[in-house]
N, C-alpha and C positions, 0 to 999 in steps of 0.2 A: 465513600472512599474506596479506592482500589488497592491501597497500600497504607503503610504506616507513615507517621511523621516522626522524624528524629530531630531533636533540638540540642544543639551544642550551646551550653549556657552555664551560668552560675546562679546561686540564689539572688544575688544583687541584680544581675542582668535580667533574670527571669521576671523579677518584680517589675522592672521598668517596661519590659516588652508586653506585659499583660495589660497595659493601659491603652494599646491601640488594637487594630484589627489584623496584625501581622500573623498571629498564630491561626486565626480563622482562614486567612489567605493561604497559609501553608497547608491546611487541611483541604482547601478547595483545589490546590494543585494536585493533591493525591487522587483527585477524580479524573485526571486527564486520561484519555484513551491511550493505551500502550505504554503507560508509565512503568519503568523498570526500577526495582529497588525502591527505597523510601523517598518521600518528599523531605528534603533536608533544610534545616534552618540554622544558619551560622550565628555566632554570638553577637553580631552587629545587626541582627534582623530588626526591621521596622517596616511600617506599612508602605506599600508601593501601589503600582497600577497592576491589578490582577495578581501577579506573583508578589510576595513580599520582597523588599530589598534585603539582600542577604539570603536569598533562596536559591537552592540548587535542585534540579530535577532532570532525570534522564528518561528518554522515551526510545522505544525500539524503532530502529530505522526502517524496518519492513512494514510494521502495522501501527506504529505510533504516530503522534502528531507533533507539529512544531507550532509554538505560540509566540507571537511577537511580544506579548506581555511578559514572557519569560526571559526576554532580552532587554526590553525597556526602550524608551524613547531616545535615549542617548546611546546609540549603538556603538560598541567599543569605546565607551568612556573608560579611560584607563590611566595608568601612571607610568612614568619613566623616571628612573633615578640616575642622575648624572654626577660623577665624581670630579673634583677639581684638584689641581696641584697646589692649592692654597690652604693655609691654616686659619683657624678661627681668629687668632690675634691679628693677623694681617688684614683680614676682611673687616673686622670690627673698626679699625682705624678709618676705613673709607666706606663704611656700610651705607650711610645715607647717599653718598654719591653713586654707589652701585645700584641700590634699590631704585633711585630716581632714573638711572640710565636704563635699567631693565623695563621700568614702567613706560619709558618713552619708546623703547625698541620693540616690545612685545605687545601688540594690540590686544586689548581686553574689553569686555563689556558685551551687552546683549546684541546690539546692532553694529558692532565695530567691523570695519572692513580690514582685511589683511594686506600685507605687503608682498605676498606671493601673487604675481600676475599670471593668471591661467587663461589662455586663449579659449574661445568658444569651442574649438574642436579638441582641446587638450583635456578637458575635465574627464572624459571617458578614459583616457590613459591613466589619470590619477586614480580613478576608481578601480582600474585593473591592477595597477602596479604598486600602489600604496607608498610606503616610505622609500622604496627603490626609485620611484619617479622623482622624488625630491632630491635624493642623492645624485642621480644622473643629471639633474638640472642645476647643480651647484649649491643645493641647500643641505649640505652635510658631507660626511666622509664615508668611504666605502664600508667600513666596519659597522656603521650605525644600524643598517638594516639587519645585519647578521645577529645583532643583540636585541632584537625585538621578537616577541612571540610570533610564531609562524613566519619568521623572516620579514615581518612588517607588511605582509600581504597574504590574505587568504585566497586559496584557489576557489574556482567556481564563481567568481564575480562576473555578473552580466550587467554592464551599465545600462543596457536597454530596458532592464526591469526597474530602473530608478526613474521616477516621473520627472518631467521637465521642471515642475515646480520645485522638487527637491534639489535639483541641480542649480536652479536659479537662486535658491536660498543659500546653498553651501558654497558655491564657487567663490564669491567675494570674501568668504570667511576663512579661507585656508591660511593656516599659520596664526590663528587667533586663540586666545585663552577662553573666551566666553564668560559666563556669569554663574550665578548660583553657587554651588559648592566647588566649582573649578578654581584652581589656584596655581601659582608658581611660588615655591617656598625655598628660600636660601636657608640652609640648615648646617649644623655641624654634628659630627659623630660624638655623642656624649660618652657612650660606653660600649665596649665590645664584649660579647658574651660567647662567641664561637670564633676562636682565633683562626682556625683553618678555613672556615667559610669566608670570614672577613678578608683573609689574605688572598683567596681566590678572586674576590671582588676588588682587591686593592684598596681596602678601607682601613683607616687607622683612626685612633681617637684624636679628637680636635681637628680632623680634616673637614673642610667645607664641601658640602654636597648640595645639589638642587633637586627638588622633587617637583615634577610637572604633572598636573592632573587636568586633563581635558578630553574631549571626545569628538564626535562627528558633527557637532554644531547643528545648524538648521537642516542640513541634508539628512542626517540620521533621524531627526525628529519627524520630518515629513515622511520618510520611508515608513516609519512605524505607524504614523497616522493613516497613511494610505492602506497599509496591509491589515491593520486592525479592522478598518471599515470593510475591506474586501472579505476577510474571514468571517466577520459577523454575517455577511450576506450568504456565504456558501455553507455554513455549518449545517443548516437543515438538509442540504443536498447529501451530506455525509452522515446524517442521523446522529449528529453530535449535540448533546444537551449537557450544559454545564451550570453550576450554581452561580456563576458570575460572568456576565458578558465581557468583562475585561480580560478573561482568559481566552478570548476568541482564538481559534486555532483551525488548522486543516491538516489532513494526513500528509506526512513528510513526502510521500511518493506522488501526491496529487499535483496537478498543474499549479494550483495556488501555493502549495507548500514549497515546491521547487522554485517558483518565482520569488517568493519571499526570501528564501535562503540565498538566491543569487543577488538580490538587492541588498540583503543584510551584509553579505561578503563585500559588496562594493562600498557600503557605508563604513564597514570596519576598515577597509583600506584607506578611505578618506581620513578616518580618525588617526591612523598611523602616520599618514602624510602630514596631517595637521600638527601632531606632536613633534614630528621631525622638523617642521618649519619653525615651531616655537623654539626648539633647541638651537637651531641655526642662529636665530636672532639673539638668543641668550648668550651664545658664544661671542658674538660681536660685542655685546654689552660688557662682558668680562674683559675682553681684550681692550676695549676702550678705556676702562678704568685701571686695569692692572698690567697692561702691555701684552705683547704677543707671546710671552712665556707663560701666561695664565692659560693652561690647557684644561678643556672639559672633555671627558670621555663618557659615553653611555655605558652604564652598568647593565641595565636591562629595561625592557618595556613590556608590561603585561596588561591585558585588558580585563575589564570587570563585567561588561555586559555583552554577552555573546552566546550563540548556540553553535556547537561544533560536533562533528562526527568523531567519536573516539571509541577505543576498544577496551573493555574491562572484563574481568572474571566476575560473573554474576550468577549466584545460585549454582556454582559448580561448573559453569561452562563459559567460554569466551563469547562475548556478544558485542556487536557494533551498536552503539547507542548515540542519540543526539543529546548531548549534555547542555542544558540551559543553565547558564550562570547569570543571575540577575543581582548585581551588586555582590559578586563573589569572584575570587581570584583563583586562577589555576596554580597548583602547587605540586609539581612533579618531583619525584624523589631522585636520589643519586642514580646514575647510570641510565636514565631515560634518554632515548635517542633524540628527542626533540629539544633537549637542553643544549646550549652552546658548549663546545668541548671544554672551554675554560672552567665551566661550573659542574661538569658531569660527575666529578668525584664528591661534590658536596651537596648537590641538589639545586633545583631551580630557585633563583632569587624571588622572593615574595615581598611586596611593599605594602604596609598597612598604615595609612595616614591617620592621625588623630585629629585634633583641632588646631587652629592657628596659634594657640597659646600653650599647648601641652607638649606633645611629642609624636613622632612617627617611628615605625619599626621596620627593620629589615629582618626577614626570616628566610629559611630554606625549606622546601617541601620534603615530606617524609613518606615512606612506603605505606603507612597506615592511611594516608589520604587516598591512595589508590584502592585500598581495601574497603574503606568506609564511606568516602565522600566524593567519589568520582573525581579524584585528584583535585579537590577544591578546598579553599578556606575562605574566611571573610575578606572584605575589601576595605574596611575602615572601622571607625569606632561605632558608627550608627547613631542616627538622631534620636533624641528623647523629647525634644520640643519642636513644634512646627515653626516655620519661618515667621508666621504672624505672632505666635506666642513669644518667641525669643526677642522680637523687636519691641514688644509692648513696654512703654515707659522708659526706653533707653535713648540716650543721646549718642550719636555716632562719634562726635568729636571727643566726648568724655571717654568713651570706650577705647578710642584710638590712643588717647593719652595714657590710659591704664596700661595698654600693651607696650607703649614706648617706654614707660617707666620700668617695665619688667625686662627691657632690653630687646623688644621685638618691634621693628619698624613695619608699618603697614601703609600700602598705597592701594587705593580702590577707586574705580570709576564711579561708584555710587555709594550713597549712605547705606543702602540695604546690603551692599556687598560686604560691609563690615558687620552690621547688626544681625543679619540672618545666620552668620557663621560663628557667633561668639562661642566660647568654650562650653558654656552651660547648655548649649543646644545639643551636645553630644554625650554619649556614654563615656565612661572612663576607659581610654584606649589601653591602658596597662592591664585592666581587668579583662578586657576582650582578648588581649594577647596571651594572658595567663591561661585562659580557657583553651585556646588553640594549641599552645605549647604543651599543656598538661594532657590534652587529648591525643597528642602525638601526630597531629596532622601536619604541623610545621614547627620548627624549633627556632628559638631566638638567636639572632646573629648580632644585631646592633640596635641601640636606641639613639634616635636623632632628635636634636632640639632645634626649634626655629630661631632664626635671627631676623629675617625679613620676609614679608608676605606681600604678594601681588594678587589682588582680587579684581573681579569684574564689577 
């Protein structure tokens, strides 16, 4: 190990995380060449590919490495929170009609094709422009891109660094939800904890909101697959030896490192375009049920799986580093210039989903995150049971009935879409939030409760 590992946790969460290999993975991350500061483990940490999910690590941009495993296969998997002009009691009356309409309008599932038609020559424009391409082509409103991290498009994208196979996989999937832990959840604001921050986001108790969780689909997965293979081939050339091949990496300044970062940026832009498309069709579903007065506005969109050049004070001096966030969320404090002006006085919005039967949280970033965690916090509750373990002995229809009896309607393309994401598969999201809040990395703004869930 070249540095320490710092774990943000509690006795309850630490006992759960000790049952998988995530802490060993966090220690392996500490062996990366050029790592700056500690290898960080967020309270939702669980075993991933190479890096643990819930892991954060920064490497020096001059002599450090970039690792695709530190970003993950779903590049820019992320969440966007959308506020509505509707109240919980209004939506409850027509909840089934709404959930059925969303399920029809927003394609979901593993191999589902989207409703956004992209010509053969247009996919490169999507990869360069991200959410802005969608808005310019009628899939959104001008303010939407402004309220996404990085304006909904990372600079440095080079579509030519994305393989033809990746483009073939991704192009038909633009505007689709996907499967696994991806979801679209209709929620209401159960409780406000920070009135000023909630007012900045125009949130009120009992207001209906929608949380969208999706990423770069098959395109991002293929990009990661391609570059993990490439970096495993070239590590001997750079005399890099690591304890786990899944940490495959290359120097940031190398041709391979630069190619990966250009392809990763393109994949991230695809993911922002994807979530923009989902929101566009979501708006149509709400209007179809509640009329044209039912307005949906984007609060913010933040990514979970990314590597970005950022500047921090480290060991008494200012340094540019490559921050790998793998299942971790950016959490910038008040007055940070990258935050939209509307939120600059309160801090960057942070969204932490729980499970489909518990709750999700809205927080805002704090200065301590800049001092301790490279401006990062956790991204969710974190799994405690594998997908196969949580499915065992369960009946999808029975579990769906249980959820409906508790007031939560579920629509899913598959049986596994329900069973793999049952509440018992996840840590207690309230315990995770308590760790983040008490550590001062981000503070509580609002707790959200689910009403209806769309799964792949």
